[in-house]
BABASE-650202 format. One record per residue: residue in one letter; y, z, x of N, C-alpha, C in turn. Coordinates in pm, whole numbers, plus 50000, padded with zeros to 5 digits. Each point is the difference from the previous one (the first is absolute). Example, Ala and Ser with C-alpha at 12.3 -4.5 7.8 and 13.67 -1.06 7.14 Angstrom:
! BABASE-650202
[atom A; [49431; 50780; 51319]; [50119; 50000; 49911]; [50120; 50000; 50090]]
[atom S; [50105; 49928; 49965]; [50119; 50006; 50082]; [50109; 50073; 49923]]
END
This chain:
! BABASE-650202
[atom M; [49880; 49999; 50083]; [50120; 50001; 49918]; [50125; 50001; 50084]]
[atom S; [49998; 50068; 50111]; [50121; 50012; 50085]; [50038; 49864; 50060]]
[atom E; [49901; 49913; 50018]; [50030; 49868; 50056]; [50086; 49920; 49900]]
[atom L; [49970; 50011; 49871]; [50080; 49932; 49898]; [50142; 50058; 49996]]
[atom K; [50011; 50131; 50012]; [50131; 50066; 49999]; [50083; 49954; 50119]]
[atom T; [49936; 49984; 50115]; [50066; 49954; 50121]; [50057; 49859; 49976]]
[atom I; [49920; 49913; 49941]; [50041; 49862; 49973]; [50120; 50000; 49906]]
[atom E; [49992; 50086; 49894]; [50109; 50011; 49904]; [50130; 50047; 50069]]
[atom K; [49986; 50103; 50083]; [50120; 50055; 50071]; [50062; 49894; 50089]]
[atom Q; [49915; 49929; 50076]; [50052; 49895; 50088]; [50074; 49892; 49917]]
[atom A; [49939; 49960; 49889]; [50064; 49900; 49913]; [50132; 50050; 49949]]
[atom K; [50005; 50129; 49958]; [50125; 50058; 49949]; [50110; 49998; 50108]]
[atom D; [49962; 50040; 50122]; [50095; 50005; 50110]; [50051; 49860; 50032]]
[atom Q; [49909; 49902; 50009]; [50038; 49864; 50036]; [50086; 49935; 49891]]
[atom M; [49970; 50029; 49872]; [50082; 49948; 49890]; [50141; 50060; 50006]]
[atom A; [50005; 50130; 50029]; [50131; 50068; 50008]; [50083; 49936; 50113]]
[atom K; [49932; 49968; 50112]; [50073; 49932; 50111]; [50052; 49864; 49959]]
[atom A; [49922; 49925; 49922]; [50041; 49868; 49956]; [50123; 50013; 49908]]
[atom V; [49999; 50101; 49912]; [50113; 50018; 49910]; [50123; 50047; 50079]]
[atom D; [49981; 50091; 50094]; [50111; 50048; 50082]; [50062; 49888; 50082]]
[atom N; [49913; 49914; 50055]; [50049; 49888; 50079]; [50084; 49905; 49914]]
[atom T; [49950; 49975; 49878]; [50075; 49912; 49909]; [50136; 50061; 49968]]
[atom Q; [50001; 50131; 49977]; [50125; 50070; 49968]; [50097; 49992; 50117]]
[atom R; [49948; 50019; 50122]; [50084; 49998; 50119]; [50059; 49859; 50019]]
[atom E; [49917; 49898; 49981]; [50049; 49863; 50016]; [50104; 49964; 49893]]
[atom M; [49983; 50049; 49876]; [50095; 49974; 49896]; [50132; 50071; 50027]]
[atom S; [49995; 50114; 50067]; [50124; 50073; 50025]; [50090; 49926; 50099]]
[atom T; [49944; 49906; 50075]; [50081; 49921; 50094]; [50067; 49881; 49932]]
[atom I; [49968; 49975; 49874]; [50058; 49887; 49931]; [50135; 50044; 49941]]
[atom R; [50098; 49919; 50020]; [50133; 50035; 49960]; [50017; 49991; 49849]]
[atom S; [50060; 50099; 49945]; [50039; 49997; 49859]; [50155; 50015; 49997]]
[atom G; [50055; 50033; 49889]; [50144; 50015; 49996]; [50054; 50118; 50077]]
[atom K; [49916; 50103; 50019]; [50045; 50122; 50067]; [49964; 50000; 50148]]
[atom A; [50080; 50067; 50077]; [49976; 50013; 50145]; [49898; 50109; 50024]]
[atom T; [49891; 49970; 50072]; [49902; 50101; 50040]; [49977; 49981; 50150]]
[atom T; [49980; 50109; 50072]; [49981; 49992; 50141]; [49870; 49926; 50035]]
[atom S; [49902; 50004; 49911]; [49872; 49934; 50029]; [50014; 49849; 50002]]
[atom L; [50112; 49948; 49952]; [50028; 49857; 50000]; [49993; 49945; 50143]]
[atom L; [50043; 50082; 50097]; [50008; 49954; 50140]; [49875; 50039; 50083]]
[atom D; [49895; 50054; 49935]; [49881; 50043; 50073]; [49930; 49887; 50074]]
[atom T; [50009; 49880; 49946]; [49925; 49887; 50063]; [50077; 49934; 50113]]
[atom I; [50126; 50037; 50021]; [50080; 49937; 50101]; [49967; 50052; 50140]]
[atom R; [49980; 49904; 50092]; [49966; 50033; 50139]; [50118; 49960; 50088]]
[atom V; [50030; 50085; 50099]; [50112; 49979; 50090]; [49947; 49983; 50142]]
[atom D; [50061; 49906; 50075]; [49966; 49983; 50141]; [50072; 50110; 50077]]
[atom A; [49925; 50099; 50047]; [50061; 50112; 50073]; [49911; 50040; 50116]]
[atom Y; [50064; 50022; 50111]; [49929; 50048; 50121]; [49884; 49906; 50038]]
[atom G; [50021; 49870; 49983]; [49900; 49902; 50039]; [49884; 49981; 49907]]
[atom Q; [50008; 50059; 49880]; [49892; 49979; 49904]; [50055; 50001; 49858]]
[atom S; [49919; 49955; 49906]; [50039; 49997; 49859]; [49962; 50134; 49935]]
[atom M; [50101; 50071; 49948]; [49977; 50133; 49944]; [50049; 50005; 49855]]
[atom P; [49939; 50084; 49916]; [50052; 50016; 49865]; [50139; 50058; 50002]]
[atom L; [50087; 49955; 49911]; [50137; 50048; 49994]; [50006; 50154; 49991]]
[atom T; [49910; 50057; 49925]; [50001; 50146; 49979]; [49973; 50079; 50125]]
[atom Q; [49951; 49934; 50107]; [49973; 50069; 50125]; [50119; 49995; 50098]]
[atom V; [50102; 49918; 49965]; [50116; 49992; 50091]; [50130; 50037; 49929]]
[atom A; [49993; 50030; 49871]; [50122; 50033; 49926]; [49965; 50078; 49874]]
[atom S; [50101; 50070; 49949]; [49980; 50067; 49869]; [50066; 49913; 49893]]
[atom V; [49929; 49991; 49886]; [50045; 49915; 49891]; [50037; 50091; 49883]]
[atom G; [50116; 49974; 49939]; [50043; 50079; 49887]; [50047; 49912; 49886]]
[atom A; [50006; 50058; 49880]; [50047; 49925; 49881]; [50110; 50086; 49934]]
[atom P; [50122; 49999; 50055]; [50107; 50084; 49946]; [50053; 49954; 49861]]
[atom E; [49983; 49872; 49970]; [50047; 49948; 49871]; [49890; 49913; 49942]]
[atom P; [50004; 49976; 49867]; [49894; 49917; 49936]; [49987; 49858; 50054]]
[atom R; [50109; 49944; 50057]; [49991; 49861; 50050]; [50034; 49993; 50150]]
[atom M; [49974; 50105; 50072]; [50033; 50004; 50146]; [49894; 50077; 50076]]
[atom L; [49957; 49943; 50113]; [49913; 50071; 50092]; [50079; 50016; 50131]]
[atom T; [49972; 50108; 50070]; [50062; 50019; 50132]; [49888; 50016; 50105]]
[atom V; [50023; 49943; 50114]; [49907; 50011; 50111]; [50074; 50057; 50118]]
[atom Q; [49955; 50114; 50049]; [50064; 50068; 50110]; [49903; 50001; 50120]]
[atom P; [50023; 49912; 50098]; [49910; 49994; 50116]; [50012; 50127; 50083]]
[atom W; [49888; 50043; 50058]; [50002; 50116; 50088]; [50054; 49961; 50138]]
[atom D; [49983; 49873; 50034]; [50052; 49948; 50128]; [50100; 49890; 49964]]
[atom K; [50127; 50020; 50030]; [50108; 49907; 49961]; [49976; 49861; 50064]]
[atom G; [49922; 49994; 50108]; [49971; 49870; 50064]; [49913; 49910; 49914]]
[atom L; [49942; 50054; 49898]; [49910; 49918; 49914]; [50074; 49943; 49878]]
[atom M; [50131; 50025; 49989]; [50077; 49951; 49884]; [49979; 49852; 49973]]
[atom Q; [50018; 49920; 50107]; [49991; 49854; 49984]; [49857; 49959; 49957]]
[atom S; [49899; 50060; 50061]; [49861; 49962; 49964]; [49970; 50035; 49856]]
[atom I; [50047; 50119; 49955]; [49973; 50043; 49863]; [50073; 49907; 49903]]
[atom E; [50124; 49969; 50032]; [50078; 49911; 49912]; [49932; 49863; 49989]]
[atom K; [49955; 49949; 50115]; [49933; 49873; 50003]; [49870; 50002; 49917]]
[atom A; [49923; 50110; 50013]; [49874; 50013; 49925]; [50029; 50004; 49848]]
[atom L; [50106; 50069; 49963]; [50035; 50008; 49857]; [50041; 49862; 49946]]
[atom Q; [50077; 49926; 50078]; [50047; 49867; 49957]; [49884; 49903; 49991]]
[atom S; [49904; 50008; 50092]; [49890; 49902; 50001]; [49887; 50039; 49907]]
[atom S; [50008; 50117; 49934]; [49895; 50038; 49907]; [50009; 49911; 49877]]
[atom D; [49889; 49996; 49923]; [49996; 49915; 49880]; [50058; 50074; 49877]]
[atom L; [50077; 50106; 50024]; [50055; 50078; 49890]; [50136; 49951; 49955]]
[atom G; [50057; 49906; 50073]; [50130; 49945; 49962]; [50114; 50098; 50016]]
[atom L; [49998; 50078; 50109]; [50101; 50103; 50023]; [50108; 49951; 50095]]
[atom N; [50122; 50055; 49985]; [50110; 49964; 50089]; [50063; 50128; 50052]]
[atom P; [49943; 50058; 50110]; [50050; 50128; 50050]; [50137; 49989; 50067]]
[atom S; [50075; 50113; 49997]; [50127; 50002; 50075]; [49995; 50121; 50094]]
[atom N; [50050; 49981; 50122]; [49989; 50097; 50105]; [50137; 50058; 50028]]
[atom D; [50016; 50134; 49992]; [50133; 50059; 50027]; [50003; 50072; 50134]]
[atom G; [49896; 49975; 50085]; [49996; 50058; 50133]; [49913; 50124; 50010]]
[atom T; [49991; 50076; 49893]; [49912; 50121; 50004]; [49890; 49988; 49896]]
[atom M; [50023; 49922; 49897]; [49904; 49994; 49890]; [49997; 49856; 49947]]
[atom I; [49884; 49958; 49951]; [49990; 49869; 49938]; [49991; 50023; 49848]]
[atom R; [50090; 49939; 49926]; [50000; 50010; 49856]; [49935; 49872; 49944]]
[atom V; [49910; 50020; 49905]; [49930; 49885; 49941]; [50024; 49998; 49850]]
[atom P; [50103; 49924; 49954]; [50023; 49990; 49857]; [49893; 49915; 49936]]
[atom L; [49951; 50043; 49883]; [49900; 49923; 49929]; [50067; 49916; 49890]]
[atom P; [50001; 49872; 50019]; [50062; 49913; 49896]; [49921; 50006; 49873]]
[atom P; [50064; 49980; 49884]; [49928; 50000; 49873]; [49897; 49887; 50004]]
[atom L; [49885; 50021; 49934]; [49896; 49901; 49997]; [50032; 49894; 49892]]
[atom T; [49973; 49874; 50033]; [50014; 49896; 49900]; [49877; 50001; 49911]]
[atom E; [50008; 49940; 49884]; [49891; 49994; 49904]; [49878; 49933; 50067]]
[atom E; [50028; 49890; 50073]; [49891; 49927; 50067]; [49931; 50086; 50106]]
[atom R; [50081; 50076; 50078]; [49941; 50088; 50105]; [49921; 50112; 49933]]
[atom R; [50044; 50051; 49887]; [49928; 50105; 49930]; [49863; 49950; 49959]]
[atom R; [49995; 49876; 49944]; [49870; 49946; 49959]; [49907; 49980; 50119]]
[atom E; [50058; 49957; 50112]; [49925; 49980; 50124]; [49939; 50134; 50043]]
[atom L; [50079; 50106; 49999]; [49952; 50132; 50041]; [49893; 50051; 49907]]
[atom V; [50011; 49971; 49870]; [49897; 50041; 49903]; [49868; 49931; 50035]]
[atom R; [50010; 49871; 50037]; [49877; 49929; 50040]; [49938; 50063; 50123]]
[atom V; [50083; 50042; 50095]; [49947; 50066; 50119]; [49932; 50132; 49964]]
[atom V; [50063; 50076; 49905]; [49940; 50125; 49955]; [49864; 49973; 49937]]
[atom H; [49988; 49897; 49919]; [49874; 49966; 49935]; [49894; 49964; 50104]]
[atom K; [50043; 49928; 50106]; [49903; 49964; 50103]; [49951; 50123; 50073]]
[atom L; [50092; 50094; 50035]; [49961; 50123; 50068]; [49905; 50079; 49910]]
[atom A; [50028; 50004; 49870]; [49917; 50073; 49907]; [49860; 49938; 49994]]
[atom E; [49993; 49868; 49999]; [49871; 49934; 49996]; [49920; 50031; 50130]]
[atom D; [50070; 50005; 50112]; [49934; 50036; 50125]; [49943; 50142; 49989]]
[atom G; [50078; 50089; 49942]; [49953; 50140; 49979]; [49879; 50004; 49909]]
[atom R; [50006; 49923; 49889]; [49885; 49999; 49908]; [49877; 49946; 50068]]
[atom I; [50017; 49898; 50082]; [49887; 49944; 50072]; [49936; 50105; 50091]]
[atom G; [50089; 50078; 50068]; [49950; 50107; 50084]; [49919; 50102; 49921]]
[atom V; [50048; 50039; 49885]; [49931; 50097; 49916]; [49864; 49941; 49954]]
[atom R; [50002; 49874; 49961]; [49873; 49935; 49956]; [49898; 49992; 50113]]
[atom H; [50046; 49971; 50121]; [49908; 49995; 50113]; [49932; 50137; 50022]]
[atom V; [50079; 50105; 49993]; [49946; 50135; 50015]; [49895; 50023; 49893]]
[atom R; [50028; 49964; 49876]; [49904; 50021; 49892]; [49871; 49922; 50028]]
[atom T; [50013; 49873; 50039]; [49885; 49917; 50029]; [49914; 50063; 50108]]
[atom D; [50063; 50043; 50110]; [49927; 50063; 50109]; [49929; 50128; 49952]]
[atom A; [50070; 50084; 49923]; [49943; 50124; 49953]; [49878; 49972; 49910]]
[atom L; [50015; 49905; 49906]; [49887; 49970; 49910]; [49880; 49947; 50080]]
[atom H; [50028; 49921; 50102]; [49893; 49947; 50084]; [49928; 50114; 50074]]
[atom Q; [50080; 50096; 50051]; [49938; 50113; 50070]; [49919; 50086; 49904]]
[atom I; [50048; 50019; 49879]; [49930; 50081; 49900]; [49865; 49937; 49969]]
[atom K; [49994; 49868; 49985]; [49873; 49933; 49970]; [49899; 50019; 50114]]
[atom K; [50047; 50014; 50124]; [49912; 50014; 50116]; [49943; 50140; 50015]]
[atom V; [50064; 50099; 49935]; [49953; 50139; 50016]; [49861; 50016; 49947]]
[atom E; [49915; 50065; 50078]; [49859; 50023; 49959]; [49978; 50144; 49960]]
[atom H; [49890; 50025; 49932]; [49958; 50134; 49960]; [50104; 50065; 49906]]
[atom V; [50062; 49921; 49914]; [50098; 50052; 49904]; [49966; 49936; 49865]]
[atom S; [50008; 50077; 49892]; [49965; 49948; 49868]; [50100; 49890; 49958]]
[atom E; [49953; 49911; 49910]; [50086; 49892; 49952]; [50119; 50058; 49922]]
[atom D; [49978; 50111; 49929]; [50108; 50062; 49926]; [50114; 50044; 50094]]
[atom D; [49964; 50060; 50113]; [50100; 50044; 50097]; [50075; 49881; 50056]]
[atom K; [49926; 49891; 50029]; [50067; 49881; 50052]; [50098; 49944; 49899]]
[atom R; [49956; 49994; 49872]; [50088; 49948; 49894]; [50125; 50087; 49985]]
[atom R; [49979; 50131; 50011]; [50112; 50093; 49988]; [50101; 49976; 50117]]
[atom A; [49946; 49981; 50119]; [50084; 49976; 50117]; [50074; 49868; 49983]]
[atom E; [49930; 49897; 49948]; [50067; 49868; 49976]; [50112; 50015; 49898]]
[atom K; [49979; 50079; 49897]; [50105; 50024; 49898]; [50120; 50069; 50064]]
[atom N; [49973; 50098; 50084]; [50108; 50073; 50069]; [50080; 49906; 50088]]
[atom V; [49930; 49914; 50074]; [50071; 49903; 50089]; [50083; 49904; 49913]]
[atom Q; [49944; 49957; 49887]; [50074; 49910; 49910]; [50123; 50068; 49946]]
[atom K; [49991; 50129; 49968]; [50115; 50076; 49949]; [50106; 50008; 50111]]
[atom L; [49957; 50027; 50126]; [50097; 50005; 50112]; [50072; 49865; 50013]]
[atom H; [49921; 49892; 49987]; [50053; 49865; 50007]; [50105; 49979; 49893]]
[atom D; [49967; 50034; 49874]; [50093; 49982; 49888]; [50128; 50081; 50020]]
[atom D; [49985; 50124; 50051]; [50118; 50082; 50028]; [50090; 49939; 50107]]
[atom G; [49936; 49949; 50104]; [50076; 49934; 50111]; [50076; 49881; 49952]]
[atom I; [49934; 49916; 49918]; [50065; 49878; 49946]; [50116; 50041; 49907]]
[atom A; [49978; 50105; 49921]; [50107; 50046; 49908]; [50121; 50049; 50079]]
[atom K; [49976; 50071; 50111]; [50111; 50049; 50084]; [50080; 49885; 50054]]
[atom I; [49928; 49898; 50051]; [50067; 49881; 50056]; [50081; 49929; 49890]]
[atom D; [49942; 49988; 49880]; [50073; 49937; 49889]; [50126; 50078; 49967]]
[atom G; [49992; 50134; 50006]; [50117; 50084; 49976]; [50107; 49977; 50106]]
[atom L; [49955; 49987; 50127]; [50097; 49974; 50108]; [50071; 49867; 49978]]
[atom V; [49922; 49898; 49961]; [50058; 49867; 49977]; [50104; 50007; 49890]]
[atom Q; [49965; 50066; 49890]; [50093; 50006; 49887]; [50129; 50072; 50041]]
[atom G; [49987; 50111; 50071]; [50120; 50074; 50044]; [50086; 49920; 50095]]
[atom K; [49936; 49932; 50098]; [50076; 49922; 50098]; [50068; 49881; 49933]]
[atom E; [49925; 49935; 49907]; [50055; 49885; 49930]; [50127; 50039; 49919]]
[atom E; [49992; 50113; 49931]; [50117; 50049; 49925]; [50116; 50028; 50094]]
[atom E; [49968; 50060; 50115]; [50101; 50035; 50101]; [50071; 49875; 50053]]
[atom I; [49920; 49895; 50024]; [50055; 49876; 50054]; [50086; 49926; 49895]]
[atom M; [49950; 49995; 49876]; [50068; 49923; 49896]; [50123; 50073; 49944]]
[atom E; [50011; 50129; 50031]; [50116; 50075; 49952]; [50127; 49948; 50065]]
[atom V; [50099; 49965; 49919]; [50124; 49944; 50054]; [50103; 50107; 50022]]
END
């Protein structure tokens, strides 16, 4: 019996990771409001290597449509500004010598629809991850020996319930992010 419980626990953990990953990726998608996680994917050329922006500067959101980037080393100002401009986020940073201000322009209707499509793609990737975990778990359950068929069926039902919960969470994330993006 413990072998089935182990399979269920692993499936639960892996499904939770898939949902968390989807949530983290969605948080980097720009909506109308400024969030510091928007800049999480930006990499800066610093000290001879490509580093995440969050490792060379602090990022803040003092206003709903403004982000601030404060480099810890003033020598990296130009590299950070260049990385922000070359990102696919459509940002136009301004540098005042001590801090980089990143105003977020309002999103056009076309850009909003584009972002919603990206959200749906990320969600589908998350759903695929959850489905893979379910498939692997069901396959492992079938292979378990010296366990009654009733116990196997119960374990399969539990894994299916975990799957349904994971998909529902992802659907909730999509709905919330879509509303956030479409809000004018």
